[in-house]
C-alpha positions as CSV (number, residue, x, y, z in Angstrom):
1,N,-89.3,-88.1,-32.8
2,A,-86.9,-86.4,-35.1
3,T,-89.6,-84.8,-37.2
4,L,-90.7,-82.8,-34.2
5,A,-87.3,-81.4,-33.2
6,N,-87.4,-77.9,-31.8
7,R,-91.2,-77.9,-31.6
8,V,-94.0,-78.1,-29.0
9,A,-96.9,-80.2,-30.1
10,F,-100.4,-80.5,-28.6
11,Q,-102.7,-83.4,-29.3
12,T,-106.1,-84.3,-27.9
13,S,-106.4,-87.5,-25.9
14,T,-109.5,-88.4,-27.8
15,T,-108.8,-91.0,-30.5
16,N,-109.2,-89.4,-34.0
17,G,-110.4,-86.3,-32.1
18,F,-110.2,-82.6,-32.9
19,T,-107.5,-80.7,-31.1
20,V,-108.2,-77.1,-29.8
21,V,-105.7,-74.8,-28.1
22,S,-107.4,-71.9,-26.4
23,V,-106.1,-68.8,-24.7
24,I,-108.8,-67.2,-22.5
25,P,-108.9,-64.2,-20.2
26,N,-109.1,-64.5,-16.5
27,G,-112.2,-63.6,-14.5
28,S,-114.0,-60.5,-15.9
29,G,-111.2,-59.8,-18.4
30,S,-112.4,-59.5,-22.1
31,A,-109.2,-59.9,-24.1
32,A,-106.6,-62.6,-24.9
33,S,-103.5,-62.6,-27.1
34,V,-100.9,-64.9,-28.7
35,V,-97.6,-63.2,-29.4
36,L,-94.8,-64.6,-31.6
37,E,-91.4,-62.8,-31.3
38,N,-88.5,-63.0,-33.8
39,N,-85.7,-62.3,-31.3
40,S,-84.7,-64.0,-28.1
41,T,-84.0,-60.5,-26.8
42,Y,-87.6,-59.8,-25.9
43,T,-87.1,-56.0,-25.6
44,N,-85.7,-55.6,-29.2
45,S,-87.9,-57.7,-31.5
46,G,-90.4,-57.7,-34.3
47,Y,-93.5,-59.6,-33.3
48,L,-96.8,-60.9,-34.6
49,Q,-99.7,-60.6,-32.2
50,V,-103.2,-62.1,-32.5
51,T,-105.6,-60.4,-30.1
52,V,-109.3,-60.9,-29.5
53,S,-111.2,-58.4,-27.3
54,S,-114.9,-57.5,-26.8
55,S,-114.7,-54.9,-29.6
56,A,-112.4,-56.4,-32.3
57,A,-110.2,-59.3,-33.5
58,N,-106.8,-58.0,-34.4
59,I,-103.7,-59.2,-36.2
60,I,-100.8,-56.9,-35.5
61,S,-97.2,-56.7,-36.8
62,G,-95.3,-54.6,-34.3
63,I,-92.0,-54.0,-32.7
64,R,-90.3,-53.6,-29.3
65,G,-87.3,-51.4,-28.8
66,T,-85.0,-51.5,-31.9
67,G,-87.0,-54.3,-33.6
68,T,-87.9,-54.0,-37.3
69,Y,-91.5,-53.7,-38.5
70,L,-92.3,-56.7,-40.8
71,P,-94.9,-57.1,-43.6
72,L,-97.8,-59.5,-43.2
73,T,-97.7,-62.2,-45.8
74,F,-100.3,-64.9,-46.6
75,S,-99.3,-68.0,-48.5
76,T,-101.2,-71.0,-50.0
77,G,-100.2,-73.8,-52.3
78,G,-96.6,-73.2,-51.5
79,S,-96.5,-69.6,-52.8
80,E,-97.2,-66.2,-51.3
81,A,-100.7,-65.1,-52.3
82,M,-101.1,-61.7,-50.5
83,R,-98.9,-59.2,-48.7
84,I,-99.6,-56.1,-46.6
85,D,-96.4,-54.0,-46.4
86,T,-95.4,-51.9,-43.4
87,S,-97.1,-48.8,-44.9
88,G,-100.5,-50.6,-45.1
89,N,-100.3,-51.2,-48.9
90,L,-102.0,-54.5,-50.0
91,G,-100.6,-56.6,-52.9
92,I,-102.6,-59.6,-54.1
93,G,-100.5,-61.9,-56.3
94,N,-97.6,-59.5,-56.0
95,T,-95.4,-57.5,-53.6
96,P,-96.9,-54.0,-53.4
97,S,-94.7,-51.3,-55.0
98,G,-95.7,-48.7,-52.4
99,T,-97.3,-46.5,-55.0
100,Y,-100.9,-47.7,-54.5
101,K,-103.0,-48.9,-51.5
102,L,-104.1,-51.9,-53.6
103,E,-102.2,-53.7,-56.3
104,V,-103.6,-56.9,-57.9
105,T,-101.8,-59.2,-60.3
106,G,-104.3,-61.2,-62.2
107,S,-108.0,-60.8,-63.0
108,G,-110.6,-59.5,-60.7
109,Y,-114.4,-59.9,-60.5
110,F,-117.0,-57.8,-58.7
111,S,-120.5,-59.5,-58.5
112,S,-122.2,-56.2,-57.5
113,N,-121.7,-52.5,-58.0
114,L,-118.3,-50.7,-58.0
115,V,-118.1,-47.0,-57.1
116,V,-114.9,-45.1,-57.9
117,A,-115.0,-41.7,-56.1
118,G,-111.9,-40.4,-57.9
119,D,-110.5,-40.5,-61.4
120,L,-110.4,-43.9,-63.2
121,T,-107.4,-44.7,-65.5
122,V,-107.6,-47.8,-67.6
123,N,-104.3,-48.9,-69.3
124,G,-104.9,-51.6,-71.8
125,T,-105.6,-52.5,-75.4
126,T,-109.3,-53.1,-75.2
127,T,-112.0,-51.8,-72.8
128,T,-115.2,-53.8,-73.0
129,I,-118.4,-52.4,-71.4
130,N,-121.2,-55.0,-71.3
131,S,-124.2,-52.8,-70.4
132,T,-127.5,-52.0,-72.0
133,T,-127.1,-48.2,-71.6
134,L,-123.9,-46.2,-71.2
135,S,-124.8,-42.9,-69.4
136,V,-122.2,-40.1,-69.4
137,D,-122.8,-36.9,-67.4
138,D,-120.2,-34.9,-69.3
139,K,-121.3,-33.1,-72.5
140,N,-118.0,-33.7,-74.3
141,I,-116.3,-37.0,-75.2
142,E,-112.7,-36.9,-76.3
143,L,-111.3,-39.4,-78.8
144,G,-107.7,-39.9,-79.9
145,S,-106.4,-38.2,-76.7
146,V,-102.7,-39.0,-77.3
147,T,-99.7,-37.1,-76.0
148,S,-99.4,-34.9,-79.1
149,P,-102.6,-35.0,-81.1
150,T,-102.5,-34.0,-84.8
151,D,-104.9,-34.5,-87.8
152,I,-102.7,-37.4,-88.7
153,T,-103.2,-39.1,-85.3
154,A,-107.0,-38.3,-85.7
155,D,-107.2,-40.0,-89.1
156,G,-109.7,-42.8,-89.1
157,G,-111.0,-41.9,-85.6
158,G,-114.7,-41.9,-84.9
159,I,-117.6,-44.0,-83.9
160,T,-118.7,-47.5,-85.1
161,L,-122.2,-48.8,-84.6
162,K,-122.3,-52.6,-85.0
163,G,-125.1,-54.0,-87.3
164,A,-125.4,-56.4,-90.2
165,T,-122.7,-54.1,-91.6
166,D,-120.7,-51.5,-89.6
167,K,-122.3,-48.0,-89.5
168,T,-119.3,-45.6,-89.1
169,L,-118.7,-41.9,-88.7
170,N,-115.0,-41.2,-89.2
171,W,-112.6,-38.3,-89.6
172,V,-110.6,-38.7,-92.8
173,N,-107.5,-36.6,-92.8
174,A,-107.0,-36.7,-96.6
175,T,-110.4,-35.0,-97.2
176,G,-110.3,-32.9,-94.0
177,A,-113.9,-34.0,-93.3
178,W,-116.1,-36.3,-91.3
179,T,-117.3,-39.3,-93.5
180,S,-120.3,-41.4,-92.8
181,S,-120.8,-44.9,-94.2
182,A,-124.5,-44.2,-94.4
183,V,-126.8,-41.4,-95.5
184,I,-127.5,-38.8,-92.8
185,S,-131.1,-37.9,-92.8
186,E,-132.1,-34.3,-92.1
187,R,-135.6,-33.9,-90.7
188,Y,-135.4,-30.1,-90.6
189,R,-132.9,-27.8,-92.3
190,D,-132.5,-24.1,-92.0
191,W,-131.3,-22.2,-95.0
192,E,-129.4,-18.9,-94.6
């Protein structure tokens, strides 16, 4: 059959049956592997090894001799969907640049909590927080933190509370003062 040239095929003898190819250890052994080499010179090759032992199931991209380490790629629908490079960096929807341990092209979704132990940088036009309460431990919030801040870059900056009409507190550079869209009520006032 020309469609099976250069291949070895296994098929169950059961009509319309399910075919299983198993690699099992001998006797009291507890591990088995399948190894694919990319060079007929066995001692100088890159290889993919799938190993199962009593403690772990491993997929390994390795080398022998002068072989070259290769990334692990995962494809579906005719396109590469995920890649782990030889430094252990993971790219989903992209080839990792090598700068980050995880790079994702496309949207992501977490159905539960997300904890970031280090700093969080968000590069985008809009950051939306859909939560009932926003709790910030820091006592100071910086707005308008551009590379070279001036009163001109601060002009119009402030806080907007959404209501039937917007309630705003903004810095106006022309007047050199904070301006509120509503009256600010003072319950107590100390006179000097």
